[in-house]
C-alpha positions in Angstrom: 22.5 299.3 238.3 21.2 299.5 234.7 19.2 296.5 233.2 18.8 295.9 229.5 17.3 292.5 228.8 18.6 290.0 231.3 17.5 286.3 230.9 17.3 284.3 233.9 16.4 280.5 233.4 13.8 278.6 235.3 10.4 276.9 235.8 7.9 277.2 233.1 4.1 277.5 233.3 1.1 276.2 231.4 0.3 277.0 227.8 -3.2 277.9 226.6 -4.2 279.2 223.4 -6.5 279.2 220.5 -7.8 281.5 217.7 -11.4 281.3 216.7 -14.2 283.9 216.9 -14.3 283.1 220.6 -10.7 282.4 221.8 -10.8 280.7 225.2 -7.7 280.6 227.5 -8.0 276.7 227.6 -7.8 276.3 223.9 -4.7 276.1 221.6 -4.2 277.2 218.1 -1.1 278.0 216.2 -0.8 281.3 214.2 1.6 282.2 211.5 5.2 283.5 212.3 5.4 281.0 215.4 2.8 282.8 217.3 -0.1 281.3 219.4 -3.6 282.5 220.2 -5.2 282.0 223.7 -4.0 282.0 227.3 -4.5 284.4 230.1 -2.1 287.1 230.9 -1.9 288.1 234.5 -0.5 291.1 236.2 -1.2 293.3 239.6 -1.8 297.0 240.4 -0.8 298.5 243.7 -3.3 301.4 243.1 -7.1 300.9 243.2 -8.9 301.2 239.9 -12.1 303.4 240.3 -12.9 304.4 236.7 -12.2 303.2 233.1 -13.8 306.0 231.4 -11.1 307.7 229.2 -11.5 311.4 230.0 -12.3 310.6 233.8 -9.2 309.1 234.6 -5.2 309.9 234.1 -3.7 307.5 236.6 -0.8 305.4 235.1 -2.5 302.1 236.6 -5.9 303.0 235.0 -4.1 303.9 231.7 -2.7 300.4 231.4 -6.2 299.1 231.2 -7.6 301.9 229.2 -5.1 301.3 226.4 -6.5 297.7 225.9 -10.1 298.8 225.8 -10.1 302.0 223.9 -8.1 303.5 220.9 -7.5 307.3 220.2 -7.5 308.8 216.7 -3.7 308.6 216.5 -0.9 306.8 218.1 2.7 307.8 218.7 6.1 306.1 218.9 7.6 307.2 222.2 11.1 306.6 220.8 10.8 308.2 217.6 8.0 310.5 218.2 6.4 309.6 214.8 2.6 309.8 214.7 0.7 307.1 213.0 -2.9 306.0 212.1 -5.1 304.4 214.6 -8.9 305.1 214.5 -8.1 307.9 211.9 -7.0 306.3 208.8 -5.2 309.5 207.8 -5.2 313.2 208.4 -4.4 316.5 206.6 -3.3 319.9 208.0 -4.1 323.2 206.4 -1.2 325.5 205.4 -1.8 327.7 208.3 -1.7 324.6 210.7 -5.3 325.6 212.0 -7.6 323.2 210.4 -7.2 319.3 211.0 -9.2 316.8 208.8 -9.3 313.2 210.0 -10.6 310.4 207.7 -12.0 307.7 210.1 -11.3 304.1 209.2 -14.3 302.3 208.1 -15.6 299.1 209.7 -14.3 299.6 213.3 -16.8 298.1 215.8 -17.4 298.9 219.3 -17.6 296.1 221.9 -21.1 294.7 222.2 -22.9 296.3 225.1 -26.3 296.8 226.7 -26.0 300.6 225.5 -26.4 299.1 221.9 -29.1 296.6 223.0 -26.7 293.9 223.5 -25.3 294.4 219.9 -22.4 296.4 218.5 -22.2 299.7 216.7 -19.8 301.0 214.0 -17.5 303.8 215.1 -18.0 306.9 213.1 -17.4 310.6 212.9 -20.1 311.3 215.4 -18.3 309.2 218.0 -15.1 311.2 217.6 -16.9 314.4 217.8 -18.6 313.2 221.0 -15.3 312.2 222.5 -13.6 315.6 221.8 -16.7 317.3 223.2 -16.5 315.3 226.2 -12.7 316.1 226.6 -13.6 319.9 226.4 -16.4 319.8 228.7 -16.6 321.4 232.4 -18.0 318.2 233.9 -16.4 317.8 237.3 -15.0 314.2 236.3 -13.3 315.5 233.2 -9.6 315.4 233.8 -8.6 316.5 230.2 -10.2 319.9 229.5 -6.7 321.5 230.0 -5.6 319.8 226.9 -8.1 321.0 224.5 -10.5 323.8 225.7 -8.2 326.7 224.6 -7.0 324.9 221.5 -10.1 323.9 219.7 -12.3 326.7 218.6 -15.2 327.2 220.7 -13.6 324.9 223.3 -13.7 327.4 226.1 -17.2 328.5 225.5 -18.3 324.8 225.6 -16.4 324.2 228.8 -18.3 327.1 230.4 -21.7 325.9 229.2 -21.2 322.2 230.2 -20.5 322.1 234.0 -23.7 320.1 234.6 -24.7 318.7 231.4 -23.4 318.6 227.7 -25.1 321.0 225.2 -26.4 319.2 222.2 -24.4 321.6 219.8 -21.0 320.4 221.2 -17.8 322.2 220.5 -18.0 324.7 217.6 -14.7 323.8 216.3 -15.2 320.1 215.9 -17.6 319.4 212.9 -18.8 316.2 211.2 -18.4 315.9 207.5 -20.0 312.9 206.6 -20.0 309.4 208.4 -16.3 309.1 208.3 -14.8 312.6 208.3 -14.2 315.0 211.1 -12.8 318.6 210.7 -11.1 320.3 213.8 -10.5 324.0 213.7 -8.1 325.4 216.2 -7.9 328.8 217.7 -4.4 329.3 216.7 -2.0 327.4 214.6 -0.5 324.5 216.4 1.8 322.2 214.5 2.0 319.5 217.4 -1.9 319.1 217.8 -1.6 315.6 216.2 0.5 314.5 219.2 -1.9 315.8 221.6 -4.6 313.5 220.0 -2.4 310.4 220.9 -3.2 311.0 224.6 -4.2 307.5 226.0 -7.2 309.1 227.7 -8.6 310.4 224.4 -9.9 306.9 223.3 -12.9 307.0 221.4 -16.1 306.4 223.2 -19.8 306.2 222.0 -22.4 308.7 223.1 -24.7 305.6 223.9 -22.6 304.6 226.6 -22.5 307.9 228.5 -26.2 308.3 227.8 -27.1 305.0 229.3 -24.7 305.0 232.3 -24.1 308.6 233.0 -21.9 309.2 236.2 -21.3 305.4 236.3 -19.7 305.3 232.8 -16.3 304.8 234.5 -17.7 301.1 235.6 -19.0 300.3 232.1 -16.3 300.9 229.6 -17.3 300.5 226.0 -14.5 300.9 223.4 -13.2 299.5 220.1 -9.8 298.3 221.3 -8.3 294.7 221.4 -9.9 293.9 224.7 -13.3 294.3 226.4 -14.4 294.2 229.9 -15.8 290.9 231.1 -16.0 291.2 235.0 -15.0 293.8 237.6 -15.0 293.1 241.4 -13.2 294.7 244.3 -10.4 292.2 243.9 -10.1 291.7 240.2 -10.8 293.1 236.7 -10.9 290.7 233.6 -11.0 291.8 230.0 -11.5 289.3 227.2 -10.3 289.3 223.5 -12.2 291.4 221.0 -12.7 289.0 218.0 -13.7 291.9 215.8 -10.6 294.0 216.3 -9.4 295.4 213.1 -5.6 295.3 213.2 -3.4 292.5 211.9 0.4 291.6 212.5 2.9 291.5 209.9 2.0 287.9 209.1 -1.8 288.7 208.6 -2.9 287.2 212.0 -5.8 289.0 213.4 -4.9 290.6 216.7 -4.8 290.2 219.6 -3.5 286.9 220.5 -4.3 286.7 224.4 -7.6 285.3 225.2 -7.9 286.9 228.6 -6.2 289.8 230.7 -6.6 289.6 234.5 -5.7 292.3 236.9 -5.6 291.8 240.7 -4.4 293.9 243.6 -1.1 293.9 245.4 -0.4 295.6 248.7 3.0 296.7 247.3 5.5 295.8 244.6 7.3 293.5 246.9 3.9 291.5 247.1 3.7 291.4 243.3 7.2 290.2 243.2 6.4 287.4 245.4 3.2 286.6 243.3 5.5 286.4 240.3 8.0 284.1 242.0 5.0 281.8 242.7 4.0 282.1 238.9 0.8 283.7 239.9 1.3 286.6 237.7 3.2 287.2 234.5 4.6 290.7 234.9 5.9 293.1 237.4 6.1 296.8 236.6 7.9 299.5 238.6 10.2 296.6 239.6 11.7 296.9 243.3 15.4 296.0 242.1 16.7 295.6 245.6 14.1 292.7 246.2 14.9 290.7 243.2 17.8 288.5 244.4 16.1 288.2 248.0 12.8 286.8 246.4 13.8 285.2 243.2 17.3 283.9 244.2 20.7 284.3 242.4 21.5 283.7 238.8 23.1 280.4 239.6 19.8 279.2 241.2 18.0 280.3 238.1 20.4 278.4 235.9 19.8 275.2 238.1 16.0 275.7 237.5 15.1 276.6 241.0 12.8 279.6 240.3 10.8 280.9 237.5 12.1 281.5 234.1 12.1 285.2 233.3 13.7 288.3 231.8 14.1 291.9 233.0 13.9 294.6 230.7 14.2 298.4 231.2 14.0 301.8 229.4 14.9 305.3 230.8 11.5 306.5 231.6 10.1 309.7 230.1 8.9 311.0 233.5 9.7 313.2 236.3 9.3 312.5 240.0 9.1 315.7 242.0 8.1 317.2 245.3 5.4 319.8 245.0 4.9 322.8 247.1 1.7 324.8 247.5 2.9 328.1 245.8 0.2 330.3 247.2 0.2 328.9 250.8 1.8 331.2 253.6 4.7 328.7 253.9 5.7 328.5 250.2 4.6 331.8 248.7 8.0 333.2 249.0 10.2 332.1 246.1 13.3 332.3 248.3 11.9 329.5 250.4 11.1 327.3 247.4 14.5 327.8 245.9 16.2 327.0 249.3 14.3 323.8 249.4 15.6 322.9 246.0 19.2 324.0 246.6 19.2 321.8 249.9 18.7 318.6 248.3 21.5 316.5 246.9 19.8 314.5 244.0 22.8 312.4 243.3 23.1 311.2 246.8 19.6 310.3 246.8 20.2 308.0 243.7 23.5 306.6 245.2 22.8 306.1 248.7 19.1 305.7 249.0 18.2 304.0 245.7 21.1 301.9 245.1 22.0 303.6 241.8 18.5 303.4 240.2 17.2 306.5 238.5 18.6 309.6 237.0 19.1 312.9 239.1 17.2 316.0 237.7 20.2 318.0 237.0 18.4 320.1 234.2 14.9 321.4 234.2 11.6 319.7 234.7 11.2 318.1 231.2 12.9 314.9 231.1 15.2 313.7 228.1 13.3 313.2 225.0 14.1 313.0 221.2 14.6 316.4 219.6 14.4 318.3 222.9 17.7 319.9 224.1 17.1 319.6 227.8 20.9 320.2 228.6 20.4 323.9 227.6 18.4 324.2 231.0 20.5 325.0 234.0 19.0 323.0 237.0 19.2 323.3 240.7 22.8 322.7 241.9 23.3 321.3 245.5 24.4 324.4 247.5 23.8 324.3 251.3 25.3 327.8 252.0 23.2 329.4 249.3 20.0 327.5 250.6 20.8 328.8 254.1 21.2 332.2 253.0 17.8 332.2 251.2 16.1 331.0 254.3 17.7 333.6 256.3 16.6 336.3 253.9 13.1 334.9 254.0 13.1 335.1 257.8 13.8 331.6 258.8 17.5 331.4 259.8 18.4 327.7 260.3 14.8 326.8 259.7 13.7 328.6 262.9 10.0 329.9 262.7 9.3 327.6 259.8 6.4 325.2 260.7 6.9 321.5 260.8 4.7 320.1 257.9 3.0 316.8 257.0 4.7 315.5 253.7 2.2 313.5 251.8 3.7 310.5 250.2 1.4 308.3 247.9 3.3 305.1 248.7 4.1 302.3 251.1 6.7 301.9 253.7 10.0 300.8 252.3 9.1 301.4 248.7 11.6 303.3 246.4 9.1 306.2 246.6 9.1 306.3 250.5 13.0 306.0 250.5 13.2 308.9 248.0 11.0 311.1 250.0 12.6 310.0 253.3 16.0 311.1 251.8 14.5 314.6 250.9 13.0 315.1 254.4 16.4 314.2 256.0 18.5 316.3 253.7 16.1 319.4 254.5 16.4 318.9 258.2 20.2 318.5 258.1 20.8 321.4 255.8 18.2 324.1 256.4 16.8 323.0 259.6 13.3 322.2 258.3 11.2 319.3 259.6 8.8 317.3 257.6 6.5 314.5 258.9 6.1 312.0 256.2 2.6 310.7 256.0 2.1 307.7 253.9 -1.4 307.7 252.0 -3.1 306.6 249.0 -3.2 308.5 245.7 -7.0 309.3 246.4 -6.1 310.5 250.1 -3.2 312.6 249.0 -5.6 314.3 246.3 -8.1 315.0 248.8 -5.6 316.7 251.0 -4.2 318.8 248.1 -7.7 319.9 246.9 -8.9 320.9 250.6 -5.7 323.0 251.0 -4.6 320.7 253.8 -1.4 319.5 252.1 1.2 322.2 251.7 3.9 319.7 250.4 3.7 316.3 248.8 5.3 313.9 246.5 4.0 313.5 242.8 5.0 312.5 239.4 4.3 312.9 235.9 4.7 310.2 233.0 4.6 311.5 229.4 1.1 311.2 227.7 2.8 311.9 224.4 6.6 312.6 223.7 6.6 316.4 223.5 8.1 319.0 226.0 4.6 320.7 226.0 3.2 317.8 227.7 5.2 318.6 230.9 5.2 322.4 230.7 1.5 322.6 230.2 1.4 321.7 234.0 2.7 325.1 235.0 0.4 327.0 232.7 -1.9 329.1 235.1 -5.0 329.0 233.0 -5.0 325.1 233.7 -5.5 325.8 237.3 -9.0 324.3 238.0 -10.4 322.7 241.2 -9.8 319.0 241.5 -7.3 318.9 238.5 -4.0 317.2 238.7 -2.6 319.7 236.5 -0.8 322.7 238.3 -2.5 321.5 241.6 0.6 323.4 243.3 -0.9 326.7 241.6 2.3 328.2 240.1 1.4 331.4 238.2 3.8 333.4 236.2 2.9 335.6 233.5 6.3 335.4 231.6 6.0 331.7 231.6 2.4 331.6 230.2 3.2 334.2 227.5 6.3 332.2 226.5 4.6 328.9 226.3 1.8 330.4 224.1 4.4 331.8 221.6 6.1 328.3 221.6 2.8 326.6 220.6 2.4 329.1 217.8 6.1 328.6 216.4 6.4 326.2 213.6 10.2 326.2 213.3 11.6 323.3 215.7 14.8 325.1 216.9 12.9 328.4 217.8 10.1 326.4 219.4 12.8 324.4 221.5 14.4 327.5 222.5 11.0 328.9 223.9 10.4 325.5 225.6 13.8 325.9 227.2 13.0 329.3 228.4 9.9 327.9 229.9 11.7 325.2 231.6 14.4 327.7 233.1 11.6 329.7 234.7 10.4 326.6 236.4 13.9 326.2 237.8 14.4 329.9 238.6 11.1 330.3 240.6 11.4 327.1 242.4 7.9 326.2 241.1 8.4 322.4 242.4 11.3 320.3 243.3 12.3 317.9 240.2 14.1 315.0 241.9 14.6 312.2 239.5 13.8 310.3 236.4 13.2 306.7 236.9 14.2 303.7 234.8 11.0 301.9 233.8 12.0 298.3 234.9 9.7 295.4 234.1 10.1 291.5 234.9 8.3 289.4 232.4 7.7 285.6 232.7 9.7 283.9 229.9 6.6 282.4 228.3 5.4 285.9 227.5 6.6 287.1 224.2 6.6 290.5 222.5 6.5 292.6 225.7 9.1 295.4 226.0 9.5 298.1 228.6 8.4 301.5 227.3 9.8 305.1 228.0 6.3 306.1 228.5 5.7 303.2 230.9 2.9 301.8 228.7 1.5 298.2 228.7 0.7 297.3 225.0 -0.7 293.9 225.0 -2.1 294.0 221.4 0.7 291.9 219.9 1.7 289.9 223.0 1.4 286.2 223.0 2.2 283.4 225.3 4.5 280.4 224.3 5.9 278.0 226.9 9.7 278.2 227.1 11.6 275.0 226.7 13.6 273.6 229.7 
């Protein structure tokens, strides 16, 4: 089943709106171009949000709030790959692609906060430097060091010196050249560096916030984005409109339009869909397609006005769902075992029988389809039970004999599409090579704890593009990125040829030659059975018809900057 904008007609909700310096959700004010200010946008998360500090979190659910609160230097269009201005008004690159100079947009204000004495503060080059320094730090909570430490001059040295606190000098390769200019010097030429700086967890944050809140900075987000934090409880996070946000739309309306954003928690996606059917929320992401008709009724019922008016939108996600194996463990250190696991799984059958046709089997490498990357050149794992059995015999486990029964850590709930996918994997491994896995349903935090302790030998995971470039996926397998507690290369794949090839690719300025090197890296991942790529999702969203300008994204983003609410007519 493939969705692309399907309108179902039904009940409407209430319209609020207003546009003044303090827009309230109960006010109403027309904007140019038929748009409206005001209203509260509501959605749910199935994962607990523990931090809203940019470099401290990389989970998809946290990202959906981070992108409302913070802005990075640059932004990127996930479909075209084109980089455009954000906090940086413009940038230049030296002829050797080693020095990037950023001109910071004047007049951008951080949200009012106690760290500024209850006032605000203009975003300057110093704030950009602090953010990049933080991202290069060796602080235990920093999740982004792998992105920058070996790319920016002095990054690795700063990382080693900042395990406990940040040295005042900062990263040597990041220099402030006046209030609105930052110069970043790289260790080697890297033409794609601007895409790295669009990472959603590289939103610019002020030094004052970290100085005041320290390790609790994740609970006190201070950004310059379209929305600011109002309240945060165990059950709800509320953001309000930033009246001083700098962006305007094509009609000259100051953005954003929404007065408030409210996020509450759902036990699972089915619970979120039920809440949507009761008009308690406006959006369901990662839609459980098999539940739509059961909960919301048929198309005919929708036409008769018996359920909520809505539309469903989808994009092929730039993501990969995979099963990870602890490469250095006794169970999976033998490449023959890892390859056997890969060959024993029929990915197309998982899509067709377990997921009702939803998703796309990973028939090539680990990097999903994206613009300007020839993923078809990578020969993926082909379902081959005879070969899988042969490899297990060679490894000393004929018909699975002698291979231990392992706990299979799955961060989801019973009956979800993730659970069904992993259940299919476990069933096929048992039927085809005699290996037994015990599925253990856990939270993401519980899974990460099991991985970091070494208890987890096999687990389900996924990766969504932070920026549309193959390097964003391949960097997960780069051995220097193996650090305690990091989500990157937590399966500890080490391959000298892979590392050397990726390093060459990052220096290559010719696109075709760089892609050939990326393809080689991708093929090594397959040939050594580093992980088990399973499928790429369709990113399917269901939106209340009163919500306008919201579209599904291949990077599974939630951009509410230009979204407004306008009641649909019956």
